[in-house]
C-alpha positions in Angstrom: 34.1 -23.8 -50.2 34.3 -21.8 -47.0 31.0 -19.9 -46.3 32.8 -16.6 -45.8 34.2 -16.8 -49.4 31.0 -17.7 -51.1 29.5 -14.9 -53.2 26.3 -14.5 -55.0 28.2 -15.1 -58.3 29.2 -18.5 -57.0 25.6 -19.4 -56.3 24.6 -18.0 -59.7 27.1 -20.2 -61.5 26.0 -23.3 -59.5 22.3 -22.7 -60.2 22.8 -21.5 -63.8 21.1 -18.1 -63.3 22.1 -14.5 -63.1 23.5 -12.8 -60.0 20.4 -10.6 -60.1 18.2 -13.6 -59.9 20.2 -14.9 -56.9 19.8 -11.6 -55.2 16.0 -11.5 -55.7 15.5 -15.0 -54.5 17.6 -14.6 -51.4 15.9 -11.3 -50.5 12.4 -13.0 -50.8 11.6 -11.1 -54.0 11.3 -12.4 -57.6 7.7 -13.4 -57.4 7.7 -13.6 -61.2 10.3 -16.4 -61.2 9.2 -20.0 -61.5 9.1 -22.1 -58.3 11.7 -24.4 -60.0 14.1 -21.5 -60.5 13.7 -20.2 -56.9 14.3 -23.7 -55.5 17.3 -24.2 -57.7 18.9 -21.0 -56.3 18.1 -21.9 -52.7 19.5 -25.4 -53.2 22.7 -24.0 -54.6 22.9 -21.5 -51.7 22.5 -24.4 -49.2 25.1 -26.5 -50.9 27.6 -23.7 -50.9 26.7 -22.4 -47.5 25.8 -19.0 -48.9 23.9 -16.4 -46.9 23.2 -12.8 -47.9 25.0 -10.5 -45.5 22.4 -8.4 -43.6 24.6 -5.2 -43.8 24.9 -5.6 -47.5 21.1 -6.1 -47.8 20.5 -2.9 -45.8 23.0 -0.9 -47.9 21.0 -1.9 -51.0 17.9 -0.5 -49.4 16.4 -3.8 -48.2 15.6 -4.9 -44.7 17.9 -6.7 -42.3 15.2 -8.8 -40.8 16.4 -7.8 -37.3 14.6 -6.0 -34.4 16.4 -4.6 -31.4 14.7 -5.2 -28.0 16.0 -2.9 -25.3 15.2 -4.4 -21.9 15.8 -2.9 -18.4 16.4 -6.3 -16.8 16.4 -9.6 -18.7 16.4 -11.5 -15.3 12.9 -10.0 -14.5 10.1 -12.4 -15.5 7.8 -9.5 -16.4 10.2 -8.4 -19.1 10.9 -12.0 -20.1 7.2 -12.4 -20.9 7.2 -9.2 -23.0 10.2 -10.4 -24.8 8.5 -13.7 -25.6 5.5 -11.8 -27.0 7.8 -9.7 -29.2 9.7 -12.7 -30.4 6.6 -14.9 -31.0 4.9 -12.1 -33.0 8.0 -11.1 -35.1 9.2 -14.6 -35.9 6.4 -15.4 -38.4 7.3 -12.2 -40.2 10.9 -13.3 -40.7 12.5 -11.2 -37.9 15.2 -12.1 -35.5 15.7 -10.3 -32.2 18.8 -8.7 -30.7 18.5 -8.3 -27.0 20.2 -5.4 -25.1 20.1 -5.4 -21.3 20.5 -1.9 -19.8 20.1 -2.3 -16.0 18.0 0.9 -16.2 21.2 2.9 -16.8 21.0 5.8 -19.3 24.7 5.3 -20.4 24.1 1.6 -21.2 20.9 2.4 -23.0 22.7 4.9 -25.2 25.3 2.3 -25.9 22.6 -0.2 -26.8 21.0 2.3 -29.2 24.3 3.0 -30.9 25.0 -0.7 -31.3 21.5 -1.4 -32.8 21.7 1.6 -35.2 25.1 0.5 -36.3 23.7 -3.0 -37.1 21.0 -1.2 -39.2 18.2 -3.0 -37.4 14.7 -2.5 -38.9 13.2 -1.5 -35.6 13.9 -0.9 -31.9 11.4 -1.7 -29.1 12.0 -0.1 -25.8 10.7 -2.5 -23.2 9.7 -0.9 -19.8 9.4 2.7 -18.7 11.7 5.5 -19.7 14.6 6.9 -17.7 14.8 10.4 -16.5 12.8 12.6 -18.9 13.8 10.5 -21.9 16.1 13.4 -22.8 18.7 11.1 -24.2 16.2 9.9 -26.8 15.3 13.4 -28.0 17.1 14.9 -30.9 18.7 11.6 -32.0 19.0 10.7 -35.7 17.3 7.3 -35.9 18.3 6.9 -39.6 14.8 5.8 -40.5 14.6 3.0 -37.9 11.1 2.4 -36.6 10.9 2.9 -32.8 8.1 1.6 -30.5 7.9 2.0 -26.7 6.3 -0.1 -24.0 5.4 1.5 -20.7 5.6 5.1 -19.5 7.7 7.3 -21.9 7.9 11.0 -22.6 8.9 10.5 -26.3 6.6 10.8 -29.3 7.1 7.2 -30.6 4.2 4.9 -31.1 3.5 3.4 -27.6 2.0 0.4 -25.9 0.8 1.5 -22.5 -0.8 0.0 -19.4 -3.1 1.6 -16.8 -0.5 1.9 -14.0 -2.5 4.6 -12.3 -5.7 2.6 -12.1 -3.8 -0.5 -11.0 -2.0 1.2 -8.1 -5.1 3.0 -6.9 -7.0 -0.4 -7.0 -4.3 -2.0 -4.8 -4.3 0.9 -2.3 -8.1 0.6 -2.1 -7.8 -3.1 -1.5 -5.4 -2.6 1.3 -7.6 0.0 2.8 -10.6 -2.4 2.6 -8.4 -4.8 4.7 -8.3 -2.2 7.4 -4.7 -1.1 6.6 -3.9 2.6 7.3 -0.2 2.9 7.0 1.1 1.5 3.7 4.9 1.3 3.2 5.5 2.0 -0.5 8.6 0.2 -1.8 9.3 2.1 -5.0 12.2 2.0 -7.5 14.4 4.9 -8.3 12.9 8.4 -8.5 14.1 9.0 -12.1 12.3 6.0 -13.5 9.2 7.1 -15.2 7.2 4.0 -14.1 8.0 4.9 -10.5 6.9 8.5 -11.0 3.6 7.3 -12.5 2.9 4.7 -9.8 4.0 6.9 -6.9 1.6 9.7 -8.0 -1.2 7.1 -8.1 -0.2 5.8 -4.6 -0.2 9.3 -3.1 -3.5 10.3 -4.7 -5.2 7.1 -3.5 -3.8 7.4 0.0 -5.1 11.0 0.2 -8.5 10.2 -1.2 -9.0 7.3 1.2 -7.9 9.2 4.2 -4.9 7.0 4.9 -1.7 8.1 6.6 0.4 10.3 4.3 3.7 10.1 6.2 6.6 10.8 3.8 8.6 8.2 5.8 6.3 5.6 4.2 7.9 6.0 0.8 11.3 4.2 0.3 13.1 4.7 -3.1 14.7 1.3 -3.1 14.8 -0.7 -6.4 13.2 -3.6 -8.1 15.1 -6.6 -6.6 14.3 -8.9 -3.7 17.3 -7.5 -1.9 15.9 -3.9 -2.4 12.5 -4.9 -0.9 14.2 -6.7 2.0 16.4 -3.6 2.7 13.5 -1.2 2.5 11.5 -3.1 5.2 14.5 -3.4 7.4 15.2 0.4 7.1 11.6 1.1 8.1 11.7 -1.4 11.1 15.0 -0.1 12.3 13.9 3.5 11.9 10.8 3.1 13.9 8.5 3.7 11.0 5.1 2.1 11.8 3.3 0.4 9.0 0.7 -2.3 8.6 0.9 -3.0 4.9 3.6 -3.0 2.1 2.9 -2.1 -1.5 6.0 -2.9 -3.6 6.1 -1.6 -7.2 7.2 -5.1 -8.4 6.9 -8.6 -7.1 10.6 -9.2 -6.4 10.6 -6.3 -4.0 7.4 -7.7 -2.4 9.0 -11.1 -1.9 12.0 -9.5 -0.3 9.7 -7.6 2.0 7.9 -10.8 3.1 11.3 -12.4 3.8 12.4 -9.4 6.0 9.1 -9.4 8.0 9.2 -13.1 8.7 12.9 -13.0 9.7 11.9 -10.3 12.2 9.2 -12.5 13.7 6.3 -10.6 12.2 3.4 -12.4 10.6 2.1 -11.9 7.0 -0.6 -10.9 6.7 -1.5 -10.8 10.5 0.9 -8.0 11.3 1.6 -6.7 7.9 -0.2 -7.2 4.6 2.1 -7.4 1.6 1.3 -6.7 -2.1 3.2 -6.4 -5.3 3.0 -5.7 -9.0 3.4 -7.8 -12.2 2.2 -11.2 -10.8 5.2 -13.2 -11.8 4.9 -17.0 -11.7 6.8 -17.1 -8.4 4.2 -15.0 -6.7 1.8 -17.9 -6.1 4.6 -20.1 -4.8 6.0 -17.6 -2.3 6.3 -18.5 1.4 3.1 -16.5 1.7 1.3 -16.5 -1.7 1.5 -12.9 -2.9 -1.4 -10.6 -3.7 -0.3 -8.8 -6.9 -1.4 -6.8 -9.9 -1.3 -8.7 -13.1 -0.5 -7.0 -16.4 -0.8 -8.6 -19.9 2.9 -8.6 -20.5 3.0 -11.2 -23.3 0.1 -9.5 -25.2 1.9 -6.1 -24.7 5.0 -7.6 -26.5 2.9 -8.8 -29.4 1.1 -5.4 -29.6 4.5 -3.7 -29.9 5.2 -5.7 -33.0 1.9 -4.8 -34.6 2.7 -1.1 -34.1 6.1 -1.7 -35.7 4.5 -3.4 -38.6 2.4 -0.4 -39.3 -0.9 -1.0 -37.6 -1.3 2.5 -36.1 -5.1 2.6 -36.1 -5.1 2.7 -32.3 -2.2 2.7 -29.9 -2.9 -0.3 -27.5 -3.6 0.4 -23.8 -3.8 -2.5 -21.5 -5.7 -2.9 -18.2 -4.8 -4.9 -15.1 -6.2 -7.6 -12.8 -6.0 -7.6 -9.0 -5.2 -11.1 -7.9 -5.8 -11.5 -4.1 -3.9 -14.2 -2.3 -2.9 -15.0 1.3 -0.4 -12.1 1.8 -3.3 -9.7 2.3 -6.2 -10.2 4.7 -8.4 -8.0 7.0 -6.6 -6.6 10.0 -8.0 -8.4 13.0 -5.9 -7.1 15.8 -4.0 -3.9 16.7 -0.6 -4.9 15.2 2.7 -3.2 16.1 4.7 -4.0 13.0 7.8 -2.0 14.0 8.5 -4.1 17.0 10.5 -7.2 16.1 9.7 -10.1 18.3 
């Protein structure tokens, strides 16, 4: 019998039980039923290819067993690790995951939310910082769907956060300890909340440590290797002197290294380069990359605990500064804006 024509009544007839019994077994209820009865129902369902339709379960007040994960960039290893943490923590609880990639675009994020709510998912996890002021999330009817955020957000949902401020200040201090005075900041877009948070930390640390505060040292590029490469090229071509680069993610930092080496500059001799997220590729870069490591996998698992109702304390994660060959003490008066 074709699976799309199989009903609970068909299963009930095959198993010799009531439709109500089939419903209770297929929805993981019916604890009062004997193991033999439950197995007979499941065997009949397998034989007939029957599965309870998630939307029908939701309409009856049950759970769909589905979580929505809204991700800025599924190609970014940082978010892949968070997603793995979410999936590994939710799978033992019987949840599947629907992934929605937004490319950090508010319109696409709204479309993802509409899709997930239409699917009646049990929860939505927003992975990564908010966009704009999170105004598109305010005033929405979430229809009872549980929502959890990871990263900087301005909404009131339960949140998993990381010490972005402390991390960036630590990296600026590290570069200053290396004798670097002019740090080119390769940021993302100005309306990304994670960029606002990290940029405020960068500016505060530069001021406190007496480093150069030239506005030309901040480039609102993006989070790809091409963005990092282009930011460095703009600075070099524009005559902006710098002896260090701090990119707000590793892909941008790797692009920065590539641009510097192509222009005949040495890393870290002329320019020290650092990033954020400590993706696996960081250690295998042409010059192994100094980076800030965040517990991305653990953050994903923590988001599922929040969704499951463990609200005793909203998790806040720290960071680890991992120093590699791309940063070293400045030993000579470099002129990084002059391509050789």
